[in-house]
C-alpha positions in Angstrom: 0.0 0.0 0.0 1.0 3.6 -0.4 2.9 4.8 2.7 0.4 7.5 3.6 -2.4 5.0 3.5 -0.5 2.8 6.0 0.2 5.8 8.1 -3.5 6.7 8.1 -4.6 3.2 8.9 -2.1 3.0 11.8 -3.3 6.3 13.2 -6.9 5.2 12.8 -6.2 1.9 14.6 -4.8 3.9 17.6 -7.8 6.1 17.5 -10.1 3.2 17.6 -8.1 1.6 20.5 -8.2 4.9 22.5 -12.0 4.9 22.2 -12.4 1.5 23.8 -12.3 2.4 27.6 -15.2 4.9 27.1 -17.3 2.7 24.8 -19.9 2.1 27.4 -20.5 5.8 27.8 -21.2 6.4 24.0 -24.9 6.0 23.2 -24.3 5.5 19.5 -21.9 2.6 20.1 -24.3 1.1 22.6 -27.1 1.3 20.0 -24.9 -0.5 17.6 -24.0 -3.0 20.3 -20.3 -2.1 20.0 -18.5 -2.4 23.3 -15.0 -2.1 24.7 -14.0 -5.6 23.6 -15.4 -5.0 20.1 -13.3 -1.9 19.7 -10.1 -3.5 21.1 -10.5 -6.5 18.7 -11.1 -4.1 15.8 -8.0 -2.1 16.7 -6.0 -5.3 17.0 -6.9 -6.4 13.5 -6.0 -3.0 12.1 -2.6 -3.0 13.9 -1.9 -6.5 12.7 -2.7 -5.4 9.1 -0.3 -2.4 9.4 2.5 -4.6 10.7 2.0 -7.1 8.0 2.1 -4.5 5.3 4.8 -2.3 6.8 7.0 -4.5 9.1 10.0 -2.1 8.6 8.2 1.1 9.1 9.9 3.4 11.7 6.7 3.1 13.9 6.5 -0.8 13.5 7.9 -1.4 16.9 5.6 1.1 18.4 2.6 -0.5 16.7 3.7 -3.9 17.9 3.8 -2.7 21.4 0.3 -1.4 21.1 -0.8 -4.7 19.6 0.7 -6.5 22.6 -1.2 -4.3 25.0 -4.4 -5.1 23.1 -3.8 -8.8 23.7 -3.2 -8.0 27.4 -6.5 -6.2 27.4 -8.3 -9.2 26.0 -6.4 -11.5 28.4 -5.0 -13.5 25.5 -1.8 -14.2 27.4 -0.5 -17.2 25.4 -0.8 -15.3 22.1 0.8 -12.2 23.7 3.8 -14.3 24.8 4.5 -15.7 21.3 3.8 -12.3 19.7 6.2 -10.4 22.0 8.9 -13.1 21.5 8.6 -12.5 17.8 8.8 -8.7 18.1 11.8 -8.9 20.5 13.6 -10.8 17.9 12.5 -8.5 15.1 13.3 -5.3 16.8 16.3 -5.9 19.1 17.3 -2.3 19.1 13.9 -0.9 19.9 13.2 1.2 23.0 10.3 -1.1 23.6 12.6 -4.3 23.8 12.3 -4.5 27.7 8.6 -3.9 27.5 8.2 -6.9 25.3 10.2 -8.8 27.9 8.0 -7.4 30.6 4.8 -8.4 28.8 6.1 -11.9 28.4 7.0 -12.1 32.1 3.6 -10.7 33.1 1.7 -13.2 30.9 3.7 -16.1 32.3 2.8 -14.8 35.7 -0.9 -14.5 34.8 -0.8 -18.1 33.5 0.9 -19.5 36.7 4.1 -20.3 34.9 6.3 -19.2 37.7 9.7 -20.3 36.5 9.3 -18.6 33.2 8.0 -15.5 34.7 10.8 -15.3 37.3 13.4 -15.7 34.5 11.9 -12.9 32.3 11.1 -10.5 35.2 14.6 -10.8 36.6 15.9 -10.1 33.1 13.8 -6.9 32.9 14.9 -5.8 36.4 18.6 -6.1 35.4 18.2 -4.7 31.9 19.9 -1.4 30.9 19.9 0.4 27.6 21.3 3.6 26.1 18.8 6.4 26.0 18.7 7.7 22.3 18.2 11.3 23.5 20.8 11.7 26.2 23.2 8.9 25.3 23.2 7.7 28.9 22.7 4.2 30.1 19.3 3.9 31.8 17.4 1.2 33.6 14.2 -0.3 32.2 11.1 1.7 33.0 9.5 -1.6 33.9 12.2 -2.5 36.4 10.2 -1.9 39.6 7.0 -3.6 38.3 9.2 -6.6 37.3 10.5 -6.7 40.9 7.0 -6.4 42.2 5.9 -9.4 40.2 8.9 -11.4 41.4 7.8 -10.7 45.0 4.2 -11.8 44.2 5.5 -15.0 42.6 7.6 -15.9 45.7 4.6 -14.9 47.9 2.3 -17.4 45.9 5.0 -20.1 46.3 5.0 -19.6 50.1 8.6 -18.3 50.1 8.1 -15.5 52.5 11.7 -14.4 53.0 12.2 -14.1 49.3 8.8 -12.3 48.8 9.7 -9.8 51.6 13.1 -9.1 50.1 11.5 -8.0 46.8 8.5 -6.4 48.2 10.8 -4.2 50.4 12.5 -2.9 47.3 9.1 -1.5 45.9 7.2 -0.8 49.1 7.4 3.0 48.5 5.9 2.5 45.1 3.1 0.0 45.6 0.7 0.1 48.6 -0.1 -3.6 48.1 3.7 -4.4 48.6 3.6 -2.6 52.0 0.5 -4.4 53.0 2.0 -7.8 52.0 5.0 -7.1 54.2 2.8 -6.2 57.1 0.9 -9.4 56.5 4.0 -11.5 56.7 5.7 -9.6 59.6 2.8 -9.2 61.9 3.1 -10.8 65.4 0.3 -12.6 67.1 -0.4 -14.8 70.2 -3.8 -16.3 71.1 -5.3 -18.8 73.5 -8.8 -20.2 73.3 -11.1 -18.3 75.6 -12.2 -21.5 77.5 -10.7 -25.0 77.5 -12.6 -27.7 79.4 -10.6 -30.7 80.6 -12.2 -33.8 82.4 -10.5 -34.9 85.6 -7.7 -37.4 85.1 -7.1 -36.3 81.5 -3.8 -34.8 80.4 -4.2 -31.1 80.5 -3.1 -29.2 77.4 -4.1 -26.0 75.8 -3.6 -24.8 72.2 -1.4 -21.7 71.8 -1.5 -20.0 68.4 1.2 -17.6 67.5 3.1 -16.0 64.7 6.6 -14.6 64.5 7.5 -14.9 68.1 10.6 -16.7 69.3 9.5 -17.2 72.9 6.7 -16.5 75.3 6.2 -16.7 79.1 3.3 -18.7 80.5 1.8 -18.0 83.9 -1.0 -20.1 85.4 -3.2 -18.7 88.3 -5.8 -20.7 90.2 -8.9 -18.5 90.5 -12.4 -18.2 92.0 -14.4 -18.0 88.8 -17.4 -16.6 90.5 -15.5 -13.7 92.0 -13.8 -13.0 88.7 -17.1 -12.9 86.9 -18.4 -10.2 89.2 -15.3 -8.1 88.6 -15.4 -8.6 84.9 -18.8 -9.4 83.3 -17.1 -10.2 80.0 -14.3 -12.7 80.6 -12.6 -11.5 77.4 -11.0 -8.6 79.5 -10.0 -10.8 82.4 -6.3 -10.2 82.0 -6.9 -6.5 82.7 -7.9 -7.4 86.3 -5.0 -6.8 88.7 -3.5 -10.2 89.5 -0.8 -8.8 91.7 -2.3 -10.3 94.9 -2.6 -13.7 93.4 0.4 -16.1 93.6 1.1 -17.8 90.3 0.4 -21.6 90.3 3.0 -22.2 87.7 5.5 -20.2 85.6 7.5 -21.2 82.6 9.3 -19.9 79.5 8.2 -21.5 76.3 10.5 -21.6 73.2 8.5 -21.1 70.0 11.2 -20.9 67.2 13.3 -18.3 65.6 10.6 -15.6 65.4 10.5 -15.7 61.6 7.7 -18.0 60.9 5.9 -15.6 58.5 2.9 -17.9 58.9 0.4 -18.9 61.6 1.6 -21.7 63.9 0.3 -23.5 67.0 1.7 -25.7 69.7 0.1 -27.6 72.6 1.1 -26.3 76.0 1.2 -29.0 78.7 -0.3 -27.8 81.9 0.6 -29.2 85.3 -3.0 -29.1 86.6 -4.5 -32.2 88.1 -7.1 -30.9 90.7 -10.6 -29.8 89.7 -11.0 -26.0 89.6 -10.6 -22.9 87.4 -7.3 -21.7 86.1 -6.3 -18.6 84.3 -3.4 -19.1 81.8 -1.6 -15.9 80.7 1.0 -16.0 77.9 3.1 -13.0 77.0 5.4 -12.6 74.0 7.3 -9.4 73.4 4.6 -6.6 73.8 1.7 -9.0 73.2 -0.4 -11.0 75.7 -3.3 -13.4 75.7 -5.3 -15.3 78.2 -7.5 -18.4 78.4 -9.6 -20.0 81.0 -9.0 -23.7 81.8 -11.6 -25.6 83.7 -10.8 -29.0 85.1 -14.3 -30.4 85.7 -16.7 -33.2 85.1 -19.6 -30.7 84.6 -21.1 -29.7 81.3 -23.9 -27.2 80.6 -26.7 -28.0 78.2 -28.3 -24.8 77.1 -31.6 -24.0 75.5 -32.2 -20.4 74.4 -35.3 -18.7 73.2 -34.3 -15.8 71.0 -37.8 -14.0 71.3 -38.3 -14.0 75.0 -34.7 -14.1 76.0 -35.2 -17.2 78.2 -32.0 -19.3 78.9 -32.7 -22.8 80.3 -29.5 -24.3 81.8 -29.2 -28.0 82.5 -26.1 -29.1 84.5 -24.9 -32.7 84.0 -21.9 -34.6 85.5 -20.3 -36.5 82.6 -18.3 -38.9 84.9 -21.3 -39.9 87.1 -23.7 -39.6 84.2 -26.4 -37.8 86.2 -27.9 -34.3 86.4 -26.7 -32.2 89.3 -29.0 -30.4 91.8 -28.2 -27.4 93.9 -25.6 -25.9 91.5 -25.2 -22.2 91.7 -25.8 -20.7 88.3 -25.2 -17.0 87.0 -26.6 -15.9 83.7 -26.0 -12.6 82.0 -26.5 -11.1 78.5 -24.3 -8.6 76.8 -27.0 -6.0 77.2 -28.1 -6.9 80.8 -26.8 -4.7 83.6 -26.8 -7.6 86.2 -26.6 -11.3 86.6 -29.6 -13.5 86.9 -28.6 -16.1 89.7 -30.0 -19.2 91.4 -29.6 -22.9 92.0 -30.5 -25.8 89.9 -33.6 -27.9 90.8 -33.8 -31.6 91.3 -33.5 -32.1 87.5 -30.4 -30.0 87.4 -32.3 -27.1 85.7 -32.0 -23.4 86.2 -34.1 -20.9 84.1 -33.2 -17.3 83.6 -35.6 -14.9 81.8 -35.2 -11.5 80.1 -31.6 -12.1 78.9 -30.7 -9.6 76.3 -27.8 -10.0 73.8 -25.4 -12.9 73.8 -25.7 -15.0 76.9 -22.9 -16.1 79.3 -23.5 -18.8 81.9 -21.3 -19.8 84.8 -22.1 -22.7 87.2 -20.4 -23.7 90.4 -21.0 -26.9 92.3 -19.7 -27.8 95.7 -15.9 -27.3 96.0 -14.3 -26.0 92.8 -16.4 -27.6 90.2 -17.1 -25.0 87.5 -18.8 -25.0 84.1 -19.0 -22.3 81.5 -21.0 -21.4 78.4 -20.9 -18.4 76.0 -23.8 -18.1 73.5 -23.7 -16.9 70.0 -27.4 -16.1 69.4 -28.7 -12.5 70.0 -31.5 -12.8 72.5 -34.4 -10.5 73.4 -35.5 -7.3 71.9 -33.1 -5.9 69.3 -31.4 -2.5 70.1 -32.1 0.5 68.0 -30.4 0.3 64.7 -27.1 2.1 64.5 -26.7 4.9 62.0 -25.8 3.8 58.5 -22.2 4.6 57.4 -21.8 7.8 55.4 -21.6 6.7 51.7 -19.5 9.7 51.1 -16.7 8.3 53.2 -14.0 7.4 50.7 -12.0 4.2 51.2 -8.3 5.1 51.5 -6.3 4.3 48.4 -4.3 1.7 50.3 -7.5 -0.2 51.2 -9.2 -0.4 47.8 -9.9 -3.7 46.1 -6.5 -5.3 46.5 -6.7 -7.8 43.6 -7.9 -5.2 41.0 -5.4 -2.6 42.3 -2.5 -4.9 42.2 -3.2 -5.9 38.5 -3.7 -2.2 37.8 -0.2 -1.4 39.3 1.5 -4.1 37.2 0.0 -2.8 33.9 0.0 0.9 34.7 3.3 1.7 33.1 2.4 -0.2 29.8 -0.9 1.5 29.7 0.6 4.9 30.1 3.1 4.4 27.4 0.3 3.1 25.1 -1.9 6.1 25.9 1.0 8.3 24.9 1.3 6.6 21.5 -2.5 6.9 21.1 -2.4 10.6 21.7 0.5 11.0 19.3 -1.3 9.1 16.6 -4.5 11.1 17.2 -2.6 14.2 16.3 -1.2 12.5 13.3 -4.7 11.5 12.2 -6.0 15.1 12.8 -3.2 16.4 10.6 -4.3 14.0 7.8 -7.9 15.2 8.1 -6.9 18.9 8.1 -4.3 18.8 5.3 -6.1 16.4 2.9 -4.4 13.5 1.5 -4.5 14.8 -2.0 -2.1 17.7 -0.9 0.7 15.4 0.3 1.4 14.5 3.9 4.5 14.7 6.0 5.3 11.0 6.2 6.3 10.7 9.9 5.7 7.1 10.5 4.9 6.4 6.8 8.3 7.5 5.6 9.1 10.7 3.7 7.0 13.3 2.0 4.8 12.4 -0.9 
């Protein structure tokens, strides 16, 4: 074809491609059932025709870069890989060479081909070329995104230390990288709220932790009824002053090197044999957690009526296989100001009414035999609805949809370069329209004046 026709066709292809993101807003396009994908596919075909007709045109490498971006937009990753491999071989001196490599690496990453993606992204990260304008050696504009991909690959493979190493290099550039580092590095320690152990059983409690090398464990024997009066919600029991209570047991527990980068757990052996209530407090660095351990044969069988707020408690001895009478029971809801208290009848039953919110039941038989229950259902009349959140409150940029934001970060550089090409070609096309083809056109990308 005539060079000016190829130039016009290329500029028009970029114009069509540039319209794709806003296709849904164009009423005429919607009427013709033309959408974003339709326009990208049309532009892709036009770019391919240009490259077939003018493979040595000065703008051919630029057009091939846009074509590869179109394949990315259509998520045709396998085709994008083979296409960019061909372009990299055809245009080895192009300023877009490392962009071809980056697209290949990204597509391997998107397809879950980790080894190939690592090889290509590391190649991009190390790439340097001579800037044609300044003559200086410069790094690839895709360097940091390539390093970011490498971090994500190691993350997906469970290689936390390698992932953190690469995320750290780009944490000032990508919010998701900072969040990933915080995810791996966060410290945690946790005990179950209540653990029930039958007499004569080996006493153990599960300790969950993360990134802690050691912790201290302290066990106190407590009067559960007194503690419940001091702290209606046992979740805050460690805030009670335990200074006047002598520890039943103290130990230092080794947990590892403090670089787990994952959730772990271990079973703590507890030297408790006698029936009773024990408070276990574990501290690691500046974190602490607590759990209640009950050594008891008693269990509570609970029936709750959500409408009336009635809580029916039956106390049973699992060793003697009988119901227990004259057990002192305290019941409270999260919205109740006071406990409802009393003793079980001959059937081992105690009924509390007007419980509001989530129930908590504590029972004590003769001696130090305790039982505990925490409900999950919301009982009684519902509280007034809280004010709805303001829809105008914007989500911080760092907290937006992580998956979409991460993908956008990886492709942003390519998309910016492609938009620059589209704007340049739009000006070229405007010039063609204004000057008229019959007058002769400055060739630019078509080559020469004709």
